Each structure stands twice: as C-alpha cells, then as structure tokens.
C-alpha positions in Angstrom: -31.4 325.0 291.6 -29.2 322.1 290.8 -29.8 319.4 293.3 -26.6 317.6 292.5 -28.2 314.2 292.2 -25.4 312.8 290.0 -22.7 314.0 292.3 -24.5 312.4 295.2 -24.8 309.0 293.5 -23.7 306.3 295.8 -23.2 308.6 298.8 -25.7 306.9 301.0 -24.3 303.6 300.2 -20.7 304.6 300.9 -21.8 306.4 304.0 -23.4 303.2 305.4 -20.2 301.3 304.5 -18.0 303.9 306.2 -20.1 303.9 309.4 -20.2 300.1 309.6 -16.5 299.8 309.0 -15.8 302.5 311.6 -17.9 300.7 314.2 -16.3 297.3 313.6 -12.9 299.0 313.3 -13.4 300.6 316.8 -14.4 297.2 318.3 -11.4 295.5 316.7 -9.2 298.3 317.8 -10.3 297.9 321.5 -9.6 294.1 321.2 -6.1 294.7 319.8 -5.3 297.2 322.5 -6.1 294.5 325.1 -3.3 292.3 323.7 -5.7 290.1 321.7 -5.1 288.9 318.2 -8.0 289.0 315.8 -8.6 286.7 312.8 -11.5 287.2 310.4 -12.2 284.5 307.9 -14.6 284.7 304.9 -15.2 281.8 302.5 -16.7 281.9 299.0 -16.0 285.6 298.3 -16.8 285.0 294.7 -20.5 285.1 295.7 -20.3 288.5 297.4 -21.9 291.5 295.8 -20.1 294.9 295.4 -21.6 296.4 298.6 -20.5 293.4 300.8 -17.0 293.4 299.3 -16.6 297.2 299.8 -17.5 296.8 303.4 -15.1 293.9 303.9 -12.2 295.6 302.3 -12.9 298.9 304.0 -12.6 297.2 307.4 -9.3 295.6 306.3 -7.9 298.9 305.2 -9.1 300.7 308.4 -7.3 298.1 310.5 -4.2 298.3 308.3 -4.0 302.0 308.9 -3.6 301.5 312.7 0.0 300.7 313.4 -0.7 299.0 316.8 -3.5 296.9 315.3 -1.7 295.8 312.1 0.4 293.3 314.0 -2.6 291.7 315.7 -5.1 291.6 312.9 -5.3 288.9 310.2 -7.9 288.7 307.5 -8.3 285.4 305.5 -10.5 285.5 302.4 -11.2 282.4 300.2 -12.5 282.5 296.6 -12.6 280.3 293.5 -10.5 282.0 290.8 -12.3 280.1 288.1 -15.5 281.9 289.1 -14.0 285.4 289.3 -13.7 287.2 285.9 -12.2 290.6 285.2 -15.6 292.1 285.4 -16.4 290.7 288.8 -16.5 293.3 291.6 -14.0 291.2 293.6 -11.3 291.8 291.0 -11.3 295.6 291.2 -11.6 295.5 295.0 -8.7 293.1 295.3 -6.5 295.1 292.9 -7.2 298.2 295.0 -6.3 296.3 298.2 -3.0 295.2 296.7 -2.1 298.8 295.8 -2.8 300.0 299.3 0.3 300.7 301.3 -1.4 300.1 304.7 -2.1 296.5 304.0 0.3 293.6 303.4 -1.4 291.2 301.0 -0.2 287.6 300.5 -1.8 285.5 297.8 -1.9 281.7 298.3 -2.9 279.5 295.5 -4.4 276.2 296.5 -4.0 273.8 293.6 -5.7 270.4 293.2 -4.4 267.4 295.2 -1.1 265.9 293.9 -0.6 262.2 293.6 1.4 262.4 296.8 -1.5 264.1 298.5 -3.9 261.4 297.4 -1.7 258.5 298.5 -1.0 260.3 301.9 -4.8 260.7 302.5 -5.4 257.0 301.6 -2.6 255.9 303.8 -4.2 257.6 306.8 -7.7 256.3 306.1 -6.9 252.7 305.0 -3.9 252.1 307.3 -1.7 250.7 304.5 1.8 251.5 303.4 2.6 253.7 300.4 4.0 250.8 298.2 0.6 249.0 298.4 -1.5 252.1 297.7 0.6 253.7 295.0 -1.1 252.1 292.0 -4.6 252.6 293.4 -3.9 256.3 294.3 -2.6 256.9 290.7 -5.8 255.6 289.3 -7.9 257.7 291.7 -5.8 260.8 290.9 -6.1 260.3 287.2 -9.9 259.8 287.3 -10.5 262.9 289.5 -7.7 265.3 288.4 -7.0 265.8 292.1 -10.3 267.5 292.8 -10.5 267.0 296.6 -14.3 266.5 296.8 -14.2 264.3 293.7 -11.5 262.0 295.3 -13.6 261.5 298.5 -16.8 260.8 296.6 -15.1 258.4 294.2 -13.5 256.4 297.0 -16.9 256.3 298.8 -18.5 255.0 295.7 -15.9 252.3 295.2 -16.4 251.0 298.7 -20.2 251.2 298.3 -20.1 249.2 295.1 -17.7 246.6 296.7 -14.9 247.4 294.2 -12.7 248.2 297.2 -13.5 245.7 299.9 -12.1 244.6 303.2 -10.5 241.1 303.0 -10.5 239.2 306.3 -8.0 236.7 304.9 -5.5 239.5 304.0 -6.5 241.6 307.0 -6.7 244.7 304.8 -8.6 246.4 302.0 -8.4 244.7 298.6 -9.1 245.8 295.0 -8.4 244.8 291.4 -6.4 247.6 289.7 -7.2 246.3 286.2 -10.9 246.4 286.9 -10.7 249.9 288.3 -8.7 251.1 285.3 -11.5 250.0 283.0 -14.2 251.4 285.2 -16.4 254.1 283.6 -16.7 256.9 286.1 -18.7 260.2 286.1 -17.1 263.1 284.4 -17.5 265.5 287.3 -17.8 265.6 291.1 -21.4 266.7 290.8 -22.3 263.7 288.6 -20.6 261.4 291.0 -22.5 262.9 294.0 -25.8 262.4 292.2 -24.9 258.7 291.6 -23.9 258.2 295.3 -27.2 259.7 296.4 -29.1 256.8 294.7 -28.0 254.6 297.6 -30.1 256.7 300.1 -33.6 255.5 301.1 -36.2 257.0 298.9 -37.8 258.9 301.7 -34.5 260.4 302.8 -33.8 261.4 299.2 -37.2 263.2 299.0 -36.5 265.0 302.2 -33.0 266.0 300.9 -34.7 267.5 297.8 -37.0 269.6 300.0 -34.0 270.8 302.0 -32.1 271.8 298.9 -34.9 274.2 298.0 -34.0 276.3 301.0 -30.4 276.9 299.7 -27.2 276.0 301.5 -28.7 276.1 305.1 -31.9 276.0 307.0 -32.8 276.5 310.7 -33.9 273.4 312.6 -37.1 275.2 313.7 -38.2 275.5 310.1 -37.6 271.8 309.6 -39.8 271.1 312.6 -42.4 273.5 311.2 -42.5 271.7 307.8 -42.7 268.4 309.7 -46.2 269.4 310.9 -47.4 269.6 307.3 -49.7 266.9 306.0 -48.4 267.5 302.5 -46.7 264.3 301.4 -44.6 266.1 298.8 -42.9 268.0 301.6 -42.1 264.8 303.4 -45.0 265.1 305.9 -44.1 264.3 309.5 -40.8 262.6 308.7 -38.3 265.1 307.4 -36.5 265.4 310.8 -36.2 261.6 311.0 -34.1 261.6 307.9 -31.5 264.1 309.3 -29.4 261.4 311.1 -29.2 259.4 307.9 -28.1 262.4 305.9 -25.6 263.5 308.5 -24.1 260.0 308.7 -23.7 260.0 304.9 -21.7 263.3 305.2 -24.3 265.1 303.0 -25.4 267.6 305.6 -24.0 268.9 308.9 -25.7 270.4 312.0 -24.0 273.2 313.8 -24.2 274.1 317.5 -26.7 276.9 316.8 -29.3 274.5 315.2 -28.4 275.3 311.6 -28.6 272.4 309.2 -26.4 273.0 306.2 -25.1 271.1 303.2 -21.5 269.9 303.7 -20.5 271.3 300.2 -22.3 273.6 297.7 -21.6 271.1 294.9 -23.7 268.6 296.8 -26.6 271.0 297.3 -26.4 272.1 293.6 -26.4 268.4 292.4 -29.5 267.6 294.5 -31.3 270.8 293.5 -30.4 270.7 289.8 -31.5 267.0 289.8 -35.1 268.0 290.5 -37.2 268.5 287.4 -38.0 272.2 286.9 -41.8 271.8 287.1 -41.5 269.7 290.3 -39.0 272.2 291.7 -41.5 275.0 291.2 -44.3 272.9 292.8 -42.1 272.2 295.9 -41.3 275.9 296.3 -45.0 276.8 295.9 -46.1 274.3 298.5 -43.4 275.4 300.9 -44.3 279.0 300.5 -48.0 278.4 301.0 -47.5 276.2 304.1 -45.0 278.6 305.8 -47.2 281.6 304.9 -50.2 279.9 306.5 -48.2 279.8 309.8 -48.0 283.6 309.9 -50.7 286.3 310.4 -49.4 288.1 307.3 -49.9 285.1 305.0 -53.6 284.9 305.9 -54.3 288.6 306.0 -55.4 290.5 302.9 -54.2 293.8 304.3 -51.2 295.3 302.5 -48.4 297.2 304.3 -47.2 300.4 302.7 -43.5 301.3 302.3 -44.1 304.1 304.9 -45.1 301.4 307.3 -41.8 299.7 306.7 -39.9 302.9 307.4 -41.8 303.9 310.6 -42.9 300.6 312.1 -41.9 299.7 315.6 -40.7 296.1 316.1 -41.2 296.0 319.8 -44.7 294.3 320.0 -43.8 291.6 317.5 -40.5 290.8 319.2 -42.1 290.6 322.6 -44.7 288.1 321.4 -42.1 285.9 319.6 -40.4 283.1 321.5 -39.3 280.9 318.6 -35.8 280.6 317.0 -37.1 282.0 313.7 -39.1 285.2 314.0 -42.6 285.3 312.3 -41.4 288.1 310.1 -38.4 286.1 308.9 -40.7 283.1 308.3 -42.9 285.2 306.2 -40.0 286.5 304.1 -38.9 282.9 303.6 -42.4 282.0 302.5 -42.5 284.9 300.0 -39.1 283.8 298.5 -40.5 280.4 297.8 -43.7 281.8 296.4 -41.6 283.9 294.0 -39.7 280.8 292.9 -42.9 279.1 291.9 -44.6 282.3 290.5 -45.2 280.8 287.0 -47.6 278.3 288.5 -50.0 281.1 289.7 -52.3 282.3 286.9 -55.4 283.5 288.8 -55.5 287.3 289.0 -56.7 287.5 292.5 -54.0 285.1 293.7 -51.3 287.0 291.9 -52.5 290.2 293.5 -52.4 288.5 296.9 -48.8 287.5 296.4 -47.9 290.9 295.1 -49.1 292.0 298.5 -46.9 289.5 300.2 -43.9 291.0 298.4 -44.9 294.5 299.4 -45.0 293.3 303.1 -41.6 291.6 302.7 -40.2 294.8 301.1 -41.5 296.8 304.1 -39.8 294.4 306.5 -36.6 294.7 304.6 -36.6 298.4 304.9 -36.9 298.1 308.7 -33.4 296.5 308.7 -32.1 299.0 306.0 -31.9 296.1 303.5 -32.6 298.3 300.5 -31.4 295.7 298.0 -33.9 293.3 299.5 -36.7 295.8 299.4 -36.0 296.5 295.8 -36.0 292.8 295.0 -39.4 292.2 296.7 -40.9 295.3 295.0 -39.8 294.2 291.6 -41.2 290.7 292.2 -44.5 292.3 293.4 -44.7 294.4 290.3 -44.1 291.2 288.2 -47.0 289.5 289.9 -49.2 292.4 288.6 -48.0 292.2 285.1 -50.8 293.3 282.8 -53.0 294.3 285.7 -50.9 297.2 287.0 -52.9 300.4 287.8 -56.3 298.7 287.5 -59.0 299.8 289.9 -58.6 296.9 292.2 -54.7 297.0 292.3 -54.1 300.8 292.1 -53.1 301.3 295.7 -51.0 298.1 295.7 -49.2 299.2 292.5 -48.6 302.6 293.9 -47.0 301.2 297.0 -44.8 298.8 295.1 -43.5 301.4 292.6 -43.0 303.9 295.4 -41.0 301.2 297.3 -38.8 300.4 294.3 -38.1 304.1 293.7 -37.2 304.7 297.4 -34.9 301.7 297.5 -33.1 302.8 294.4 -32.5 306.3 295.9 -31.2 304.7 299.1 -28.9 302.5 297.0 -27.5 305.5 295.2 -29.0 304.7 291.8 -31.1 307.8 291.0 -30.8 307.3 287.3 -33.0 304.2 287.6 -35.7 305.9 289.7 -37.7 307.4 286.8 -38.8 304.0 285.5 -40.7 303.6 288.8 -41.5 307.2 289.8 -43.0 308.5 286.5 
C-alpha cells in the first residue's frame, strides 16, 4: 500500500508548530481577557531559521484572529534588510503575513543617523551648544555614514587618542577640526572596534578572545568553571577578574540572570575574526576538552544510543544537579567546541571517542525534541568517523549515528533525505 510519505512531508514539523502556537495563543488569550496588554519583541530575525519563523508568525496570526485580543497584542520584530535576500525564509513568511487580513502590519524603516541626530547626541554627551559642535559632528557623520555603532566607537577613539580633549582653560572639550579632517580612520565599524580593543590590557584581551569563542553570550557559571583551569591559553584563574574591565569598556554586559553577553554582535565578530584560524581551533579544542572533563560523559567511553535519547528519564540527573548550568548542557557545549576544532584531531581512537560524544549530544537533543540539533550532532559524529565507518571497532557507533540521523530527518519532515543514512 502507498504509505503517502510525500504527502506527509513536513506534517510533524507543522503539527509541532501548531501545538506550540495554540498553547502560547491560549496563554496570551487569557492575559488579554484580564485587561492586560501583551508586547512580544524579537531582535535579529534575519538569523532565524524557517521553523522558528513559522512558529513566530503562526502565533501572530493566531492572536490576530481573536477580535478581543487584537487590540491588546503588539508584536515587534527587528531585522537587518541588507542581510535578508529574496531567498531568505523571512521574506516569504513576511509576505504571507502582509497578505493576511487578520493582522495589521506596519513597516518602519530605521535609517542611519542624520547629521542632526549626530549633533543632538553629541550635545547631550558633551554639554555644548549646536553652533560649537556643528563642524565636528559633520566630520563624524561623514567618516561614519551615520552608522550608530560606528559613531560611538569613533568618538571613543578620538577621546582615547587625545584628539578630543577636555580643556580646563576653556572649561569644555576642545579639538582641531583641520587635524580631524585629515585623520585616516578605519573603513568599517568592525575595523574601528578592533583598533579600540588594542587599548585593553593584554590579559583582558586574551580573556575576551576566549569569551568570543562561546558566541554572543555565556553563563557566568561556565566562566567560573573555566577559571578553575590551569590552561594559560584559557586565561587560567583570571578570566572573571577581567569582566569589570570589559563591562566598563562597554564591550560586554551582564544581565540579572547571570548571563554575560557582548554588547553588539559586530564587537563579538570583530574579536572572534581577529583570532588566527589555527589559534581559534586550538582554543575551541582546549575549551571542549576541559568542559568535557567536568562531566561524567566526557570521561566515559560508553556510547548512548538514539533509543536512549527517546526513552531516557531526566529525573535522576536533574535531582543531582544544583548548578546554574546542567551537566548535560555543559556536555553539549563541550561537544560543540570539540566539533569546531575537529581538524586538529587525527588519531583514530580519539576521533571515535568524539564521535561518541556527538552521539550522546544527539541523544540529549532528542530528549527535548530538538530534531535539528540531533541531526547536527549525528552528522558531526559521522564526519569524525570518515574513512573508518562500519569498521569492526566502530560498527555499533556508526549504526547508532546513521540511525539517529535518519530518525531526525523523519521527525523534521524530510523523508527524501533519509535513504542516504538508512540504506
């Protein structure tokens, strides 16, 4: 009989989206019925994948279909139009939203800062009248094209390099416009950020590079964990001491829930891209090895199966954990870093070991129904076994990784890709 695989493509994915949107819609509906107004804000939508975007817009449409909730619900989404092409999933989702009669869509374009914006900002910060700042603000605007972050970074660099100084005799800031006009500046905000970082103490800069390897944000408990390392390349024992310096410099921020994050993605990118590729891989590998050593999974040679991931009970592990970051989360983070430095690992037994790490991380992803994550780890595990797949010593491991990838693809509604892992 025809199983109707093609007709069912994506059904599980959309069913999950529908159920989640229905649940959140019901919660928001209750809130709106109690005379409360709801605002949901998402930034950087250009980085969202198709599944996340589908869920977001399904919630918006669900709330728009409720007449009593429509007046009390506001969704604000931010994205960079220069990073969203016609082929980006956001484009089709946004077009569909605009055509939906249940939703009122308003597009607001946020252009670069105008000359007036720049002079107004400088008037506020420097406590000087417009007539004195007009020429300086024109120079700043011309050199930055009104890029907000670029403006701030350039002004900071001018003060740092004493090109804009406070004059006690004049009782105000002073500068030489002719000198500033002839000043050679960086051609981008990222380049300027990198030049400004050179004023940091060398130890703080090394710690900042380590932080950038974790992405945009990192939990404070992980920083404390790394601080217990004796590895000097990871900033042994001192990474937490550099946080006040980096926070005062406006490079990173600390939230109330102990999350350390970069104040802007361009800053993080500038720091991370400034690390030589080989050194970057070394740092990722060292982080992965150290964090993995702090979990029982990193020291165990036993491999989970995908069945374990589908049937495993979390209770015992959660009861034993009292830290801010769960051991399972710590292990997944360690595995991510090992994968980033995978080209450094050439020994077959070590590659098999880290393939096992990926299998365990895939099993953990399945426990939270993160099928995309499970697929990612299974593919990385298979890559670690390249050339040694289905050998006698890796047969069971290979079988579990291929089975996991096939299962994840079915769950994601992509049956046409399953044969490459199931055959």
